[in-house]
N, C-alpha and C positions, 0 to 999 in steps of 0.2 A: 372647431379650431382651438387648440390650446391657447389659454390666456397667458400673456406675457406678465410675469411677476412685476410688483412695483420696484423691486430692486433685484438686480442680477445676483444669482448665488456665487458665492466665493469659491465654491469647489469647482474643480474642472470637470467637464462632461466625461462620460466614459471613453469616448473616442479622441481624447485630447491628444494622445501621443501620435496617433495615426494622422491627425491633422498637421501637427507639427512635422512629421516625417515626410510630408509631400515635397518632392523635389522641386527646387526652383527652376525658374525658365529664364533665360537671358531676355530682357525687354527688347533690345535691339541688337539681333544677330548682325554682325558686321562683315560677314563673308563677302557681300556684294559692295561693301565700302570701297571707293576708289583709293588706292594705296599709293603714298608717296614713293618716288623712286629716290630711296635714301642713297643707293650706290652713285647715281648721278650727282646728287647734291654734295656728297662727300668728296667725290673727284673734283667737282668744281670748286669745292671749298679751298683746296689746296692752292688755287690760283687767286684767291681773294686778297685784297689789300685793304687796310683800314683807311677810311677817308674821313671818319668823324669819331671823336671821343668826348662823351658828355659825362660830366660829373653830377650826381644826384645827391645833395647835402642831406645830412641826418635830419629826420622829422620834416622833410620837404618833399616836393615832386617837380619833375621836369618833362616836358614834351620833346619828343624827337620824331623824325620823318625817315622812313625807309621805302625805297622804291622796290617795285616787284622784281624778283630776281636777285636781290641783295640779301645779305646775311645781317643779323644783329645779335650782339652778345651782351648778356647781363652778367656782371661779375661783381664780386666781393673784394675790392682792392686792399682793404685794411683789416677786416675782420668779419665775424659772423653777423649778417644783416638780412632781414627779411624784407622783401619788395612786393608791392602790389601794382599789378600791371593791367592796364586798360589798352585795347587796341580800337581803331577806327579805320574805315576806308578813307583814304585821302580825297578820293573823287566824291564821296558822299558820306559824311560822318554819321548819317542815320543808319548806315550799316556798321555794326559794332559787334564786339565779341560777345558770344553767347555761352556763357559758362555752364548753364544747366543743360543745354544740348551736348556740349563738349563732354560733360561728365556723363551723360547717358551713352555716349558712343565709345569713350575711352576709359572711363572709370574716374574714380575720386581724385587721383593723383596722376600727373602727366610726366612722361619722360621721352626718350628718343623714339620717334616714329609717330606719336601723338600729334594731332592737329588742333589748332584753335579755330573753331568754327563760327560763322557769322550768324546774326539773328535773322529772323523772318523779315521779308520774303526772300532773302538772299541765299542763306544756308550754303556756304562754300567755304573752303579753307581759306583762313586768312594768313596763318603762318604754321609752319611745321617744325617741330623740335627735332634738330638734327645732332645735338651734342649736349651731354649732362655730365658734369664731373662728379655728381652725387648720385649717379645711377647704381652705384655699388650698394647704397644704404638699404634698398629693399623695403622689408617690413620688419620693425623692431618688436621686442616682446610685448609692448603695449598696443601694438597695431598701428603705430605711427608710421607715416610715410611722407615723402618730400614733394613739393610743388602741388599745392592742392587747388581744386576748383569745387571746394565745399564752401568755405567761409566767403562771406559777402565782401568784407573790407571793415576795418574799424571806423566808426563814425560818431559825430557828436551827439547824434539823437540818442543812440543807445547809451553813450557814456552819461548824458544828462539824465536819462531814465534810472540807470543803475547807480549813479553817484549821488543821488539826492539834489540834483539840479546844478551840478557844476558844469561850467562851460569849458571846452578845451578845443582849440582851433588847428592842432596838428594831427588829428586823426587823418588816416589816408583818404577818407572821403573828402574831407576839406582840402588837404593837400593836392589832390588830383583836381578838384574844382578850380583852385588858384592857378594850378599849371595851365589849365584849358584857357582860363582868362588872359593869362600871359601869352598864350599862343594865338590870341586874337578873338576868341569867342566871346560873345557878349555875356556879362555876369548872370543876367537872367536865365540864359539858356545853358550855361556851363554845368551847373550843379545837376540838372536833368540828364546831361550827357553821360555823367559817371554811372558806371555799371559794375555788376559783379565781377570779380578780379581773378586772375591767376596768381595764387599766392606764391611767388618765386621764393625758394629756399625754405619756406615755412613747413615745419614738421607737425603734422596733424593727424587726427583720427577721431574714432568715437569709442567711448567707454563701454566695457563689456557689460556693465550692469544696467545701465539705463540709456545707453546710446547717446550720451551727451558728447558734443563736439569739444575736443581738447586740443591744446597746443603744448609743445614741449620745446626745449632749446634746439635751435636748427643746428644740424651737423655740419653746416657750411663754415669754412674757414678762409682766411685770406687766400686768394688765388682761385677760389671755387667759381664756377660760371655755369650758365645754361645759355644754349645758342639756338637760334631760330633762323629759318628760311622764309623770307617774305614772299607769300604767294600773290598778293596784290600789293598796290601802293598803299602804305599804312601811315597813320599817325599813332605812335605809341605814347603813352603816358605812365611814368613810373614813380611810385612813392616809396621813399625809405621810411619803412614803418616806425613809429614812435615806440613801438615794443622792442627794438633792436633784434635780438635773436628769438624773441617771443618766448623766452624761458621762464618769465616770472608774471609779467603783465603787458598790456599794451595801453594806449591812450593816456600816457602820462610822460613826465619828464624824468622819471626816476631810472628808466632803463638805459644801459650803456648802448649807444647807437653808433654806426658807422656810415660812411657814404656808400653808394652803389655807383657802378660805372656801366655806362652803355657804350659799345663800341659798334659803329655800322661799317659794314665791309662790302666793297664793290667787286665785281668780276669783270674780266676783260670780254670784249665781244666774242662770241662763239662758244663760251664756256659752258652754256646750258643748251646746246643744240637739241632741237626737238621739243623743248619745254615750253608750254604756254600757261599764262595765268588761268586759274579755274573760272569757268562761267559761273554765273549766278544761277540758282534752281531754275529748272525749266517748267516748274508746276504752273498751271494756268491761272492760279488764283482766283478761279471762279467760285470755289467753295460750295458748288452745287446750286448756285443762285440763278436758275433759268438760263445757264449758258452765258451769263454775263461775265465779261473779262475786263477787270480794272486796267487803266493805263499803266504802262511800265514806271 
């Protein structure tokens, strides 16, 4: 057997181009994925009325609740502003948004028709995007797109690491933690509940040279919005990022920031005839362990 050299050669192997030319395969073909009835949602939306309007101050977060079968809209009422969104099942907050699986099923950036999926062992749609005023943006010359499920959220730990030990308490991670405490969750539990977010209005991508995650100024302007249909009873928590439009920096007080607005819209009885909240995953959870099935 050939011996492995102590150091790998810098020159590519003779078949380097052939290896690079191998066609990619989609990891999760979604042909069998249950599709939302966007036509039903759109028709029902015409009958919806706003029942709550919540203001999220700059560099802060607020929690809100939405019942299954209602809509909620996140908007920029005054100017360009990025938001970090967490979702939980109101019935069991252990069921929360799973950005990684959502990314695997729908791609790195979400728009109309994409769904926000919950974590294991539930794995069901929590919310479906039904309208997006930035759907026109597409992909820009840098590879940037809007509403990402790539970034985790700005946080005080990474800020501490990269700033030489500075403490900053208005990162989205901290904002979301405080909002959960204000919603009634114990302080000791709240931080552990915060999870990877949907970066609403944020324009992001990966650099072509080394694949580094980048952000650029959001194309959102006053009046822009993204709207969701709640598939199950939800607790939402939204942070108005301290980076403002994220065109320069985040985790600081230097950026110009604006508030965000959350509107909850309810439907009259019968507007969603035939619709039912999605059931949690039917997988047995035995994991091949001698037929043992854990309790639900």
